[in-house]
C-alpha positions in Angstrom: 111.7 -42.7 36.2 112.8 -39.8 38.3 115.7 -37.8 36.8 117.1 -37.2 40.3 117.4 -41.0 41.0 121.0 -42.0 41.3 122.1 -45.6 42.1 125.1 -46.3 44.2 127.9 -48.3 42.5 128.0 -50.4 45.7 124.3 -51.5 45.2 123.7 -55.2 45.6 120.7 -57.3 44.9 119.6 -59.4 47.9 117.3 -62.3 48.4 117.0 -65.4 50.6 120.5 -65.2 52.0 122.2 -64.3 48.7 124.0 -61.2 47.5 124.5 -60.4 43.8 126.7 -57.6 42.4 125.4 -55.3 39.6 127.1 -54.1 36.5 128.0 -50.4 36.2 124.8 -48.7 35.0 124.2 -45.2 33.7 122.2 -44.5 36.9 125.4 -45.0 38.9 127.4 -42.4 36.9 127.0 -38.7 37.9 125.2 -36.7 35.2 128.2 -34.5 34.6 130.4 -37.5 33.9 128.3 -39.1 31.3 129.9 -37.2 28.4 133.4 -36.9 29.8 136.0 -39.1 28.0 137.9 -41.3 30.4 135.3 -41.0 33.1 135.0 -44.8 33.4 137.5 -46.7 35.5 140.6 -48.2 33.9 141.3 -51.9 34.2 144.3 -54.1 33.7 144.1 -57.8 32.7 147.1 -60.1 32.3 147.1 -63.2 30.2 150.2 -65.5 30.8 151.0 -68.5 28.6 154.0 -70.8 29.3 156.9 -72.1 27.2 157.4 -69.2 24.9 156.1 -68.7 21.3 157.4 -69.8 17.9 158.4 -66.3 17.0 158.9 -66.6 13.2 155.1 -67.1 12.8 154.3 -64.5 15.4 156.2 -61.4 14.5 154.8 -59.0 11.9 157.3 -57.7 9.3 156.0 -54.2 9.1 155.8 -51.7 11.9 153.4 -48.8 12.5 149.7 -48.9 11.6 150.4 -50.9 8.4 151.3 -54.1 10.2 149.7 -57.3 8.9 148.4 -60.3 10.8 150.9 -63.2 10.9 149.6 -66.8 11.0 149.8 -67.0 14.8 148.1 -63.6 15.2 145.3 -64.3 12.7 142.7 -64.8 15.4 143.0 -61.2 16.3 141.5 -60.1 13.0 138.2 -58.8 14.5 140.1 -56.7 17.0 143.2 -55.8 15.1 142.7 -52.1 15.5 142.5 -52.6 19.2 145.9 -54.3 19.6 149.5 -53.1 20.0 152.2 -55.6 19.0 155.4 -54.7 21.0 158.6 -56.4 19.7 162.1 -56.3 21.1 161.4 -56.0 24.8 163.7 -57.9 27.2 163.4 -59.2 30.8 166.9 -60.1 31.8 166.0 -60.4 35.6 164.3 -63.7 34.5 167.7 -65.3 33.8 168.2 -68.1 36.3 171.3 -69.2 38.2 172.2 -72.2 36.0 169.2 -74.1 34.8 165.6 -73.3 35.7 164.7 -70.8 33.0 160.9 -71.3 33.1 160.4 -70.9 36.9 162.9 -68.1 37.2 161.4 -66.2 34.3 157.8 -66.8 35.5 158.7 -65.4 38.9 160.1 -62.3 37.0 157.2 -62.2 34.6 155.4 -59.4 36.4 158.0 -58.5 39.0 161.1 -58.0 36.7 163.1 -59.2 39.7 165.6 -62.0 40.0 164.3 -65.0 42.0 166.5 -66.4 44.7 167.3 -70.0 43.8 165.9 -72.4 46.3 163.8 -75.5 46.5 162.7 -74.6 50.1 160.4 -72.1 51.6 162.9 -69.3 51.7 161.8 -68.2 48.2 162.2 -64.5 47.4 161.5 -62.2 44.4 160.0 -58.8 44.0 156.5 -57.5 44.2 154.6 -57.8 40.9 153.3 -54.8 39.0 149.6 -56.0 39.2 149.9 -56.0 43.0 151.4 -52.5 43.1 148.3 -51.4 41.3 146.0 -53.5 43.5 147.5 -52.0 46.6 147.1 -48.5 45.2 143.4 -49.2 44.4 142.8 -50.8 47.8 144.1 -47.7 49.5 141.4 -45.8 47.8 138.8 -48.5 48.5 138.0 -48.4 44.7 136.5 -51.9 44.4 135.4 -54.7 46.6 138.3 -56.9 45.5 141.7 -55.3 45.0 142.6 -57.9 42.4 141.7 -61.3 41.0 144.2 -64.1 40.4 143.0 -67.0 38.1 144.6 -69.9 36.4 143.7 -73.3 34.9 146.2 -75.5 36.8 146.8 -75.8 40.6 150.1 -77.6 40.6 152.3 -78.4 43.5 152.6 -75.9 46.4 156.1 -76.7 47.6 159.2 -78.5 46.5 161.4 -78.3 43.3 159.4 -77.5 40.2 162.2 -76.5 37.8 165.9 -77.4 38.2 166.2 -76.3 41.8 163.6 -73.5 41.7 160.7 -73.8 44.2 157.2 -74.4 42.9 155.8 -71.0 44.0 158.0 -69.5 41.3 156.5 -71.7 38.6 152.9 -71.5 39.7 152.4 -67.8 40.4 152.8 -64.6 38.6 151.2 -62.3 41.2 153.4 -61.5 44.2 152.1 -59.2 47.0 155.7 -58.8 48.3 159.2 -60.4 47.9 158.2 -63.5 49.9 154.4 -63.6 49.3 153.0 -65.2 46.2 149.3 -64.6 45.7 147.8 -68.0 45.1 145.5 -68.2 42.1 142.0 -69.6 42.1 141.7 -72.6 39.6 138.0 -73.4 40.2 135.6 -71.3 38.2 132.7 -72.1 40.5 134.6 -70.8 43.5 135.4 -67.6 41.6 131.8 -67.3 40.6 130.5 -67.7 44.1 133.0 -65.2 45.4 132.2 -62.6 42.9 128.5 -62.9 42.1 126.7 -65.3 44.5 128.0 -64.5 47.9 126.1 -65.3 51.0 124.6 -62.3 52.7 126.3 -61.9 56.1 123.1 -60.4 57.5 120.9 -63.3 56.4 119.3 -65.6 58.8 120.5 -69.2 59.1 117.1 -70.2 57.7 117.6 -68.1 54.6 121.0 -69.6 54.0 119.8 -73.1 54.4 116.9 -72.4 52.0 119.2 -71.2 49.3 121.5 -74.2 49.7 118.5 -76.6 49.7 116.9 -75.2 46.6 120.1 -75.2 44.4 118.6 -72.6 42.1 120.3 -69.9 40.1 121.5 -66.9 42.0 119.2 -64.9 39.8 116.1 -66.7 41.1 116.9 -65.6 44.7 117.4 -61.9 43.9 114.5 -61.7 41.4 112.2 -59.7 43.7 114.9 -57.2 44.4 115.8 -56.9 40.7 112.1 -56.3 39.8 111.9 -53.5 42.2 115.1 -52.0 40.9 113.9 -52.2 37.3 111.0 -49.8 38.0 113.6 -47.1 38.6 115.8 -47.6 35.5 115.8 -46.2 32.0 115.6 -48.1 28.8 119.4 -48.3 28.3 120.0 -49.6 31.9 117.1 -52.1 31.6 118.8 -53.5 28.5 122.2 -53.6 30.2 120.6 -55.4 33.2 118.9 -58.0 31.0 122.2 -58.6 29.1 124.0 -58.9 32.4 121.5 -61.4 33.9 121.8 -63.4 30.7 125.6 -63.4 30.9 125.6 -64.4 34.6 123.2 -67.2 34.0 125.2 -68.5 31.0 128.4 -68.4 33.1 126.6 -70.1 36.0 125.7 -72.9 33.7 129.3 -73.2 32.5 130.8 -73.4 35.9 128.1 -75.9 37.1 129.0 -78.1 34.1 132.7 -77.9 34.9 132.0 -78.7 38.5 129.9 -81.7 37.6 132.7 -83.1 35.5 135.4 -82.4 37.9 136.5 -84.0 41.2 134.4 -83.4 44.3 137.4 -83.6 46.7 140.0 -81.1 47.5 140.6 -79.1 44.3 144.3 -78.9 45.1 144.6 -82.7 44.3 143.0 -82.4 40.9 145.3 -83.7 38.1 146.0 -81.1 35.4 145.2 -83.1 32.3 141.6 -84.3 33.1 140.1 -80.8 32.6 139.4 -79.5 29.2 141.4 -76.2 28.9 138.9 -74.9 26.2 136.0 -75.0 28.6 137.9 -73.8 31.6 139.6 -71.0 29.8 136.4 -69.7 28.4 134.8 -69.7 31.9 137.8 -67.8 33.3 137.6 -65.2 30.5 133.9 -64.7 31.2 134.6 -64.3 34.9 137.1 -61.5 34.2 134.7 -59.7 31.9 131.9 -59.8 34.4 134.1 -58.8 37.3 135.3 -55.8 35.3 131.7 -55.0 34.1 130.5 -54.9 37.7 133.5 -53.0 38.8 134.2 -55.7 41.4 137.9 -55.4 40.6 140.1 -53.5 38.2 143.0 -55.9 38.1 143.0 -59.5 37.0 145.7 -62.0 36.1 145.3 -65.4 34.4 147.8 -68.3 33.9 146.7 -70.5 31.0 149.0 -73.1 32.5 151.9 -73.2 35.0 155.5 -72.6 33.9 157.1 -75.5 32.1 153.7 -77.1 31.5 153.8 -80.2 29.4 150.0 -80.3 28.9 148.9 -82.4 26.0 146.5 -80.6 23.6 144.9 -83.6 22.1 141.9 -81.6 20.8 144.4 -79.8 18.5 145.5 -83.1 17.1 148.8 -83.1 18.9 149.9 -86.2 20.8 153.0 -84.6 22.5 153.4 -82.3 25.5 153.7 -78.5 25.1 157.1 -78.2 26.9 158.5 -81.1 24.9 157.5 -79.4 21.7 159.0 -76.1 22.9 162.4 -77.8 22.9 162.0 -78.1 19.2 165.6 -78.9 18.2 164.9 -77.1 15.0 162.6 -79.9 13.8 159.9 -78.8 11.5 157.2 -81.0 13.0 157.9 -79.4 16.4 157.7 -75.9 14.9 154.3 -76.8 13.4 153.0 -78.2 16.7 154.1 -75.0 18.5 152.5 -72.8 15.9 149.3 -74.7 16.4 149.3 -74.3 20.1 150.4 -70.6 19.9 147.5 -69.8 17.6 145.0 -71.5 19.9 146.4 -69.5 22.8 145.9 -66.3 20.8 142.3 -67.4 20.0 141.6 -67.5 23.8 143.0 -64.0 24.2 141.0 -62.8 21.2 137.8 -64.2 22.8 138.5 -62.1 25.9 139.1 -59.0 23.8 135.9 -59.5 21.8 133.8 -60.0 24.9 135.2 -56.8 26.3 134.7 -54.8 23.1 131.0 -55.8 23.1 130.3 -54.2 26.4 129.4 -50.5 26.4 130.1 -48.3 29.4 128.6 -45.1 30.8 131.2 -42.9 29.0 130.2 -44.2 25.6 133.3 -46.3 25.3 133.6 -50.1 25.4 135.0 -52.0 28.3 138.0 -52.8 26.1 138.5 -49.1 25.3 138.7 -48.4 29.1 141.1 -51.3 29.7 144.6 -52.6 29.0 144.9 -56.3 28.3 148.4 -57.7 28.3 149.5 -61.0 26.8 153.0 -62.6 27.0 155.1 -65.6 28.0 158.1 -65.9 30.3 160.5 -66.5 27.4 160.5 -66.1 23.6 162.0 -69.2 22.0 161.5 -72.2 24.3 164.4 -74.1 23.0 167.0 -71.5 23.6 165.2 -70.0 26.6 165.5 -66.5 25.1 164.7 -63.7 27.6 164.8 -60.9 24.9 162.5 -60.1 22.0 159.6 -61.4 24.1 156.2 -62.0 22.5 154.1 -59.0 23.8 150.6 -57.9 23.0 148.8 -55.1 24.6 145.1 -54.5 23.7 142.7 -51.7 24.5 143.1 -48.0 24.8 143.5 -47.8 28.6 141.1 -44.9 28.7 143.3 -42.9 26.3 146.7 -44.0 27.7 147.4 -46.2 24.6 147.2 -45.8 20.8 146.4 -49.4 19.6 146.4 -50.7 16.1 150.1 -50.6 15.6 153.3 -52.7 15.7 156.1 -51.0 17.7 159.6 -52.4 17.6 162.0 -51.7 20.4 165.7 -52.4 20.8 166.1 -54.4 24.0 164.4 -51.9 26.3 163.5 -53.4 29.7 160.1 -55.0 30.0 159.9 -53.3 33.4 159.6 -50.0 31.6 156.4 -51.1 30.0 155.1 -52.0 33.5 156.0 -48.5 34.8 153.9 -47.1 32.0 151.0 -49.5 32.8 151.2 -48.7 36.6 151.2 -44.9 35.8 148.2 -45.4 33.5 146.4 -47.1 36.3 146.9 -44.1 38.5 149.9 -45.2 40.6 151.8 -42.0 41.3 155.5 -41.5 42.1 156.7 -44.6 40.4 159.6 -44.0 38.0 161.6 -47.2 38.6 160.6 -50.9 39.0 162.1 -54.3 39.5 165.8 -54.8 39.0 166.2 -52.8 35.8 163.2 -50.5 35.2 164.4 -47.0 34.5 161.3 -45.1 33.4 158.1 -45.3 31.3 158.3 -46.9 27.9 158.0 -44.6 25.0 155.7 -44.7 21.9 152.8 -46.4 23.6 150.5 -43.5 23.0 151.6 -42.8 19.5 
């Protein structure tokens, strides 16, 4: 291997009408940057879950580094030192006019702006913090995709979804502007094709038709190009490439299986409850990891379900709906059901963190070290629709911006201040206020 060989981060593998992205390899990183801490790009992932959390089984009693895992947070044990638990933050812009707490608070989930109450198309809220970052990165042409918006449930596109609040408020957390929700992709195969198996615009029609007709793995079509590339890579990069191909193929099988079980018609008409959220969530988490690993995007959001979801988690042994349980009326059986659902949600988040922690990057840190992974819900207690003391987790070191492994308790500080800190950590300059009540960066995130 020539020591002078350097691979462009934009390199794609080609073959028979197909394009395939590559992970970030050492040969793509300038030699001077290999040992420099923080040289790898920073990423932000958002994991939204609806209907709040049963907080008594969520909140650790101790603060600082001596916090202990509560029953709901127990799935985080393998990554406990990588997680910040942030208690006491509030998002009052999520308060509705009258009823409609879930939709109004979901609209404010990443925007921290009050949603205009309407059932029509004149909906209006603020830009979300993920889209502020995406616009910043797009201006620098940092990645092929400014951001990635994913979710498990499509839901209705228009009409009333929560006590007079329009469905876009309930179904989206990403807003490119006050009147522009960013629709999420709910089909893993569509996301996979968009990210990893795109058609080559320079391919001939014959090549495209050949690929369609064969129905093989994307890896089969780019194998010749990959073989040529391997002759120029070192041992570490060869290992990374093999791991990447294995991951892509495993994910490809996952999404093919989901597609085979799902409807073949318009995905927008798919009912919510005929898809196993365990399978779909895992595929979505794997897509985020690979998208980050390939530096195809540095911003991703995921909605486990839409606001006010009444999904039935039968595989957890629960016959009732999630939203119904969240209105617990202080009944112990409902508390127990909520705690079971909450813990399963944290398990999905923990899976994402463990996947990211297992991927080493060119600066010697893990993908999780170079990222910030945010978890929360639109409210705290679902029965009282509490907009303060929200359940907030923030994992990863953000390339040095965060000091994880602690529980930090705040006293009603605006959630928007956390977002100001995250936007600044992602390189957005000149931002000192945000949403309706953000006043400055949140303290104590870095220690």
